[in-house]
Backbone bond lengths (Angstrom), bond angles and torsions (degrees), N, CA, C in turn:
res aa  C-N    CA-C-N  psi(-1)  N-CA   C-N-CA  omega(-1)  CA-C   N-CA-C  phi
1 M - - - 1.417 - - 1.547 112.59 -
2 K 1.340 114.99 -41.59 1.493 121.35 177.33 1.521 107.88 -66.62
3 L 1.219 117.03 -34.66 1.511 121.57 -177.90 1.496 109.20 -65.20
4 V 1.348 116.69 -44.55 1.481 121.04 -178.51 1.556 110.73 -63.18
5 G 1.295 115.39 -40.07 1.494 119.87 175.28 1.489 112.42 -64.25
6 L 1.302 118.27 -39.59 1.471 122.93 178.85 1.508 109.90 -65.85
7 V 1.369 119.02 -43.49 1.460 121.22 177.48 1.504 113.34 -63.20
8 R 1.282 116.92 -38.60 1.424 120.72 179.14 1.543 111.45 -67.40
9 A 1.289 117.05 -39.20 1.500 120.81 179.53 1.514 111.04 -68.35
10 I 1.288 117.13 -31.72 1.506 120.44 -178.32 1.474 112.28 -90.07
11 G 1.295 119.10 -5.28 1.449 124.07 -171.96 1.487 113.56 -50.13
12 V 1.327 116.23 147.39 1.472 123.71 -174.14 1.518 111.12 -80.91
13 R 1.313 115.96 -36.29 1.480 117.78 -173.70 1.545 111.30 -74.39
14 P 1.358 116.23 145.85 1.483 116.23 -176.52 1.535 109.85 -74.27
15 S 1.305 114.42 152.35 1.468 117.64 -177.70 1.525 109.29 -79.92
16 I 1.308 113.15 165.39 1.485 119.97 179.32 1.535 112.08 -62.54
17 C 1.319 113.96 -37.40 1.484 119.77 179.70 1.541 111.65 -60.78
18 E 1.328 114.58 -33.71 1.527 117.65 178.65 1.479 110.62 -72.52
19 I 1.316 118.40 -32.80 1.466 121.40 -175.34 1.579 108.18 -77.42
20 T 1.319 116.13 -51.91 1.399 119.73 -172.00 1.494 117.61 -93.50
21 G 1.276 119.16 -14.87 1.453 122.24 -177.89 1.538 109.57 104.80
22 P 1.308 116.62 164.34 1.408 119.91 -171.67 1.535 116.69 -68.57
23 L 1.320 115.72 -32.69 1.505 121.37 -174.15 1.508 114.97 -100.39
24 Q 1.329 118.02 4.63 1.416 121.78 -175.69 1.498 110.15 -109.08
25 F 1.361 115.14 138.72 1.464 118.41 177.95 1.486 109.56 -110.51
26 R 1.318 116.71 125.87 1.470 125.67 -170.15 1.522 112.65 -62.05
27 T 1.293 119.12 -36.09 1.488 119.08 -171.92 1.567 113.37 -67.26
28 F 1.345 116.30 -26.89 1.432 119.19 -179.93 1.524 112.62 -85.73
29 Q 1.335 116.12 -11.24 1.513 119.50 -176.08 1.512 107.64 -121.74
30 H 1.305 116.12 75.15 1.455 118.51 -175.46 1.505 114.60 -67.99
31 D 1.376 118.10 -24.92 1.447 117.70 178.50 1.544 112.20 -105.58
32 F 1.321 115.26 22.12 1.546 119.35 -177.47 1.571 109.79 -71.11
33 V 1.308 108.90 128.97 1.557 113.19 172.42 1.516 106.19 -116.74
34 P 1.326 115.44 125.07 1.482 119.58 -176.50 1.549 108.54 -60.66
35 R 1.377 115.43 139.89 1.419 124.52 -179.34 1.495 109.51 -88.04
36 D 1.294 114.94 137.91 1.458 118.73 177.47 1.541 110.38 -71.42
37 P 1.282 119.85 118.22 1.459 120.63 -178.53 1.496 116.12 -63.52
38 K 1.364 115.05 -19.07 1.465 118.68 -179.01 1.506 112.46 -93.28
39 A 1.336 117.64 -2.93 1.501 121.96 -177.22 1.503 105.95 -73.63
40 K 1.351 115.34 144.95 1.509 122.90 178.90 1.567 104.97 -89.68
41 P 1.331 116.18 148.96 1.459 119.12 177.09 1.515 113.66 -65.67
42 K 1.289 116.74 145.61 1.449 119.25 179.79 1.504 111.08 -69.27
43 K 1.311 119.74 139.64 1.414 124.27 177.69 1.540 108.93 -106.24
44 F 1.329 118.38 124.66 1.410 122.91 -179.68 1.498 108.91 -101.14
45 K 1.364 118.70 146.15 1.465 120.75 178.55 1.490 107.17 -97.82
46 Y 1.331 114.42 115.11 1.465 120.16 -177.22 1.546 108.08 -90.70
47 P 1.363 118.51 144.76 1.458 120.49 175.99 1.506 108.62 -72.18
48 Q 1.388 114.60 159.30 1.463 120.41 -178.44 1.543 109.98 -64.05
49 F 1.314 117.19 -36.77 1.450 120.43 177.85 1.480 109.67 -141.11
50 Y 1.335 117.66 152.26 1.439 122.51 -176.29 1.529 111.22 -85.11
51 D 1.294 116.77 123.60 1.450 123.26 173.41 1.497 111.47 -113.08
52 P 1.337 118.63 109.21 1.521 120.09 -173.02 1.530 110.27 -68.64
53 Y 1.337 120.76 -14.17 1.462 121.50 -178.34 1.547 111.79 -93.40
54 G 1.324 117.60 0.30 1.416 121.53 177.69 1.530 111.47 87.22
55 P 1.316 117.56 -178.50 1.452 119.59 -175.16 1.565 109.97 -67.90
56 R 1.254 116.72 145.90 1.483 122.92 -179.06 1.522 109.97 -111.62
57 P 1.300 117.30 148.94 1.479 118.50 178.34 1.492 110.43 -70.30
58 P 1.300 119.88 154.58 1.480 121.95 179.09 1.571 108.47 -65.25
59 P 1.328 115.32 156.58 1.460 119.25 -177.38 1.537 109.23 -70.73
60 S 1.323 115.52 149.93 1.477 120.13 -179.81 1.503 111.30 -71.34
61 D 1.338 115.00 167.16 1.501 118.97 177.54 1.534 113.05 -62.54
62 K 1.287 114.96 -32.04 1.493 119.88 -179.86 1.580 109.47 -65.59
63 I 1.322 116.88 -41.81 1.451 120.30 178.81 1.565 108.93 -68.63
64 L 1.287 120.00 -39.68 1.453 120.83 178.94 1.484 110.15 -62.77
65 Q 1.313 117.11 -45.56 1.505 121.90 179.55 1.564 109.31 -58.96
66 L 1.324 116.20 -42.50 1.487 119.85 179.96 1.467 109.75 -64.47
67 A 1.343 119.01 -40.36 1.470 122.24 -179.91 1.510 109.80 -64.90
68 E 1.319 117.91 -40.87 1.488 120.59 179.56 1.527 110.41 -64.79
69 R 1.354 116.50 -38.17 1.460 119.94 179.69 1.539 110.15 -66.30
70 I 1.342 119.03 -39.04 1.410 123.18 -178.52 1.552 108.98 -68.12
71 V 1.312 117.79 -40.83 1.461 120.08 176.67 1.542 112.15 -63.21
72 A 1.281 117.12 -33.35 1.483 122.51 -177.49 1.548 111.80 -75.03
73 L 1.336 117.87 -15.05 1.477 119.98 -179.26 1.485 110.19 -69.26
74 P 1.313 118.13 155.77 1.451 123.89 172.92 1.580 107.04 -70.70
75 P 1.371 113.97 156.06 1.493 118.19 -176.51 1.552 112.87 -57.45
76 E 1.350 116.61 -36.60 1.486 117.78 -177.89 1.500 111.55 -59.64
77 E 1.362 114.97 -43.23 1.490 121.32 -176.79 1.576 107.87 -71.75
78 R 1.311 117.48 -37.37 1.483 121.38 -179.92 1.562 110.03 -60.47
79 R 1.362 118.25 -35.97 1.444 122.39 -177.72 1.543 108.74 -70.05
80 Q 1.320 117.24 -22.67 1.516 120.19 -178.22 1.508 110.69 -83.78
81 I 1.350 121.47 -18.08 1.401 125.17 -174.72 1.535 111.75 -62.66
82 G 1.351 115.24 -47.24 1.471 120.03 -174.60 1.503 113.41 -59.63
83 P 1.363 118.66 -55.97 1.438 119.67 -179.63 1.569 113.95 -62.04
84 D 1.375 113.01 -37.95 1.456 116.78 179.45 1.569 111.54 -64.21
85 L 1.351 116.25 -42.98 1.466 118.09 -179.71 1.521 111.95 -65.80
86 S 1.367 115.09 -41.90 1.429 117.07 -177.56 1.550 110.40 -66.91
87 E 1.329 116.84 -29.52 1.470 117.86 177.16 1.509 112.47 -71.55
88 K 1.399 114.74 -40.36 1.469 118.30 -178.49 1.547 110.12 -75.70
89 L 1.333 119.07 -32.32 1.448 119.18 176.89 1.535 114.41 -86.30
90 K 1.325 114.77 0.01 1.445 123.26 176.14 1.550 111.66 60.41
91 H 1.366 115.29 44.63 1.486 119.44 174.64 1.529 105.94 -82.15
92 P 1.368 115.00 146.88 1.505 116.97 177.98 1.506 108.77 -72.41
93 K 1.332 114.88 155.05 1.493 120.43 179.18 1.496 108.28 -71.57
94 L 1.316 118.16 142.65 1.467 123.60 174.96 1.459 109.21 -74.31
95 Q 1.301 117.20 129.38 1.456 122.32 177.84 1.504 110.03 -85.77
96 P 1.334 118.80 142.89 1.444 120.02 178.97 1.516 109.95 -69.61
97 I 1.320 117.50 145.83 1.472 123.74 -177.46 1.535 108.14 -82.96
98 A 1.336 116.58 125.91 1.486 121.08 178.20 1.508 107.42 -73.44
99 T 1.317 112.66 129.07 1.497 118.13 178.49 1.513 112.65 -114.42
100 E 1.358 117.44 23.57 1.432 120.18 -178.73 1.517 108.83 -69.80
101 G 1.314 115.78 134.69 1.453 121.10 -179.54 1.493 115.09 81.65
102 M 1.334 119.28 -2.56 1.472 122.78 177.36 1.471 108.96 -97.40
103 D 1.326 117.23 140.46 1.460 122.03 176.70 1.508 104.75 -92.92
104 L 1.300 115.88 108.71 1.489 121.10 -179.78 1.496 113.50 -100.25
105 G 1.320 117.92 5.46 1.437 120.91 176.72 1.531 110.68 75.79
106 S 1.318 116.05 -158.20 1.454 118.37 179.93 1.561 108.38 -75.29
107 Q 1.307 115.57 126.93 1.446 119.48 -178.05 1.524 109.37 -113.68
108 G 1.304 113.45 149.74 1.411 118.82 177.78 1.513 111.53 -140.06
109 G 1.294 118.64 176.17 1.461 120.18 173.42 1.532 111.01 73.46
110 A 1.276 116.92 -127.93 1.479 123.63 -177.49 1.524 110.25 -63.23
111 A 1.284 116.45 -38.84 1.486 120.12 -178.02 1.547 111.39 -62.64
112 A 1.376 115.41 -36.89 1.450 117.62 177.15 1.516 111.50 -64.85
113 G 1.307 119.16 -36.12 1.406 121.67 175.64 1.498 113.14 -66.30
114 A 1.273 116.46 -34.86 1.513 120.75 177.53 1.531 110.36 -66.61
115 T 1.332 120.79 -35.26 1.422 119.56 -179.73 1.499 111.94 -70.46
116 K 1.343 117.53 -29.90 1.432 120.71 177.04 1.538 111.47 -64.72
117 V 1.349 114.41 -38.47 1.411 119.30 -179.90 1.495 110.98 -68.73
118 E 1.367 116.77 -36.42 1.452 119.95 179.57 1.527 109.70 -69.33
119 E 1.263 118.80 -30.82 1.476 121.18 179.50 1.504 111.93 -64.55
120 K 1.303 118.43 -32.09 1.465 124.02 177.57 1.518 111.51 -70.61
121 K 1.322 118.55 -27.80 1.414 121.62 -179.09 1.518 109.74 -68.41
122 E 1.332 117.74 154.48 1.449 122.15 179.83 1.540 107.69 -75.13
123 K 1.340 115.78 140.24 1.473 121.32 -178.09 1.520 105.75 -70.73
124 M 1.378 115.09 134.94 1.437 121.06 -178.04 1.585 111.51 -107.37
125 A 1.288 117.46 -30.76 1.461 119.85 -176.92 1.542 109.77 -112.42
126 F 1.296 115.87 133.87 1.495 120.44 -176.92 1.550 109.78 -125.50
127 D 1.349 112.70 157.50 1.461 119.82 177.69 1.579 104.37 -116.87
128 V 1.367 112.39 147.70 1.459 119.26 174.60 1.482 107.32 -110.57
129 K 1.385 116.53 130.37 1.446 120.19 -176.01 1.542 105.34 -125.29
130 L 1.369 114.60 129.44 1.481 121.68 174.89 1.516 107.43 -80.83
131 E 1.307 117.70 117.35 1.445 120.97 179.57 1.543 113.86 -88.79
132 K 1.334 117.10 -48.01 1.452 120.30 177.05 1.480 109.81 -160.82
133 F 1.330 117.66 173.68 1.449 122.95 177.86 1.505 110.22 -157.99
134 D 1.315 116.99 158.54 1.452 123.21 179.57 1.512 107.25 -74.66
135 A 1.330 115.71 139.45 1.460 120.91 178.80 1.517 111.47 -59.59
136 A 1.352 117.14 -36.55 1.416 122.13 -177.31 1.522 110.66 -69.55
137 A 1.333 116.65 -29.02 1.505 122.47 -175.64 1.521 111.66 -97.45
138 K 1.303 117.87 15.37 1.479 119.22 -177.32 1.523 114.30 -58.60
139 I 1.328 115.03 -44.01 1.487 119.49 -178.46 1.539 111.17 -64.14
140 K 1.327 117.96 -39.88 1.428 122.93 179.76 1.601 109.44 -67.95
141 V 1.250 118.22 -38.19 1.469 122.70 176.67 1.544 108.31 -65.66
142 I 1.344 119.25 -44.80 1.426 120.50 179.84 1.531 110.64 -62.00
143 K 1.363 118.15 -38.43 1.469 119.15 177.36 1.495 111.07 -63.73
144 E 1.329 120.09 -40.92 1.457 121.77 179.81 1.516 111.64 -66.78
145 V 1.306 114.71 -38.25 1.489 118.20 179.98 1.516 108.14 -66.36
146 R 1.369 119.36 -40.27 1.445 121.32 175.93 1.479 112.25 -61.00
147 A 1.371 118.51 -35.64 1.486 123.39 -174.21 1.533 110.82 -63.66
148 F 1.356 117.47 -41.97 1.458 115.25 -175.48 1.565 114.95 -106.07
149 T 1.352 117.03 -0.88 1.459 118.23 179.11 1.559 113.14 -107.46
150 N 1.294 117.00 -12.04 1.490 124.88 -177.90 1.541 108.70 60.19
151 L 1.315 117.84 36.15 1.472 120.16 175.26 1.520 111.60 -93.59
152 G 1.244 118.48 163.50 1.477 122.65 173.24 1.508 108.46 -80.08
153 L 1.356 114.93 171.78 1.443 122.03 -177.19 1.615 110.72 -59.29
154 K 1.261 114.27 -48.59 1.506 116.00 -177.29 1.520 111.42 -65.40
155 E 1.363 116.32 -41.82 1.487 116.31 -177.88 1.541 110.18 -68.68
156 A 1.337 115.10 -38.50 1.480 117.51 178.14 1.543 111.27 -63.07
157 K 1.334 115.70 -40.23 1.462 120.22 179.61 1.547 110.67 -65.33
158 D 1.289 117.24 -43.90 1.480 122.71 176.96 1.511 110.02 -61.17
159 L 1.316 116.15 -39.95 1.508 120.64 -179.34 1.514 110.71 -65.90
160 V 1.333 115.91 -46.04 1.480 119.74 -179.07 1.499 111.63 -64.73
161 E 1.335 115.86 -38.02 1.483 118.78 179.41 1.520 115.27 -69.43
162 K 1.306 120.06 -10.76 1.466 123.25 -179.30 1.529 109.64 -93.89
163 V 1.343 120.16 25.40 1.445 123.69 -176.08 1.520 109.61 -56.71
164 P 1.325 123.25 140.07 1.497 126.13 -8.17 1.535 113.69 -75.58
165 V 1.347 117.94 139.24 1.453 122.31 -173.33 1.534 108.69 -147.89
166 L 1.372 114.12 146.52 1.467 120.22 173.59 1.507 109.61 -74.40
167 L 1.311 114.32 127.23 1.523 117.41 -179.54 1.512 110.32 -94.16
168 K 1.336 117.32 -43.92 1.465 120.56 -177.46 1.535 108.81 -141.64
169 Q 1.269 118.96 142.76 1.479 123.54 179.89 1.503 111.51 -123.49
170 G 1.357 114.66 149.14 1.457 121.28 171.54 1.481 114.82 65.10
171 I 1.319 118.12 42.73 1.477 123.89 -178.88 1.514 107.20 -111.33
172 T 1.366 116.17 165.93 1.446 121.45 179.63 1.528 110.11 -76.70
173 K 1.283 117.35 167.21 1.486 124.17 -175.50 1.515 106.23 -65.12
174 E 1.319 119.15 -41.90 1.529 120.38 -177.88 1.483 109.32 -64.76
175 E 1.339 120.25 -42.95 1.436 121.92 -179.45 1.551 109.74 -64.21
176 A 1.331 116.69 -42.34 1.448 120.96 178.18 1.516 112.40 -59.82
177 N 1.329 116.98 -46.58 1.479 121.23 179.83 1.527 110.09 -61.06
178 D 1.370 115.90 -42.65 1.449 121.32 -179.19 1.520 111.73 -60.66
179 I 1.356 118.09 -44.18 1.444 124.21 177.62 1.488 110.02 -63.96
180 I 1.321 120.00 -44.48 1.460 123.44 -179.41 1.533 110.42 -59.42
181 E 1.342 115.54 -43.69 1.464 120.50 -179.70 1.504 110.57 -62.58
182 K 1.332 116.40 -45.14 1.504 120.18 178.89 1.512 113.39 -61.01
183 I 1.403 117.72 -42.17 1.426 119.13 178.85 1.536 111.02 -69.81
184 K 1.362 115.30 -35.09 1.448 118.53 176.95 1.556 113.51 -61.60
185 A 1.389 112.72 -38.93 1.460 118.25 177.32 1.497 111.31 -69.03
186 A 1.337 118.07 -29.13 1.473 120.08 -179.87 1.516 113.51 -80.60
187 G 1.362 115.99 -14.14 1.493 119.43 177.09 1.498 110.77 110.61
188 G 1.299 120.81 22.87 1.470 122.32 176.20 1.501 112.08 -118.63
189 V 1.272 117.55 173.06 1.477 124.35 -178.66 1.552 106.85 -121.91
190 A 1.287 120.77 114.44 1.410 124.73 178.55 1.529 108.69 -122.24
191 V 1.339 115.20 150.15 1.477 118.46 176.33 1.533 108.63 -132.73
192 M 1.341 111.01 157.46 1.484 118.66 -178.93 1.506 108.59 -101.36
193 E 1.341 114.28 134.02 1.461 120.42 178.28 1.466 113.29 -113.73
């Protein structure tokens, strides 16, 4: 028994651990080829930008001449090329992107002109703000606030006690006037913003 162990220890052939590495087991990697530890990693040349359609052929001479002619045009004529081409190629007109409800920060230029146009339009959405109420009519005001806000008793009470406070936002003028009249009848003072 000791002799067999001694023969195995002195054996000439390399062990599997030396071929595959310490943590790899040869039986599960039938196609494993040992990597040369002195080999340098392969370097791949990456393109400057990713094109999902693959490489494209260079533009023809005709296209290059057309581009040079466009660049040589004065700026007034260059501005006319886009609409004229889209009309001749029957491209649909680009629709402006609606930015309602988006916070675009400080705007200037064309956006500032658009806000002036919007100011001229009639206001469509209104807010109702509770300014004050009589202490004796507090319970009536809370009941009216509960009626049109769908709040619970505690939430309505907390809301009324935070006077002045916005009660309802983004409603039509008729709804706002109706709410103001109800609060006025209950003993409160509300305004439309």
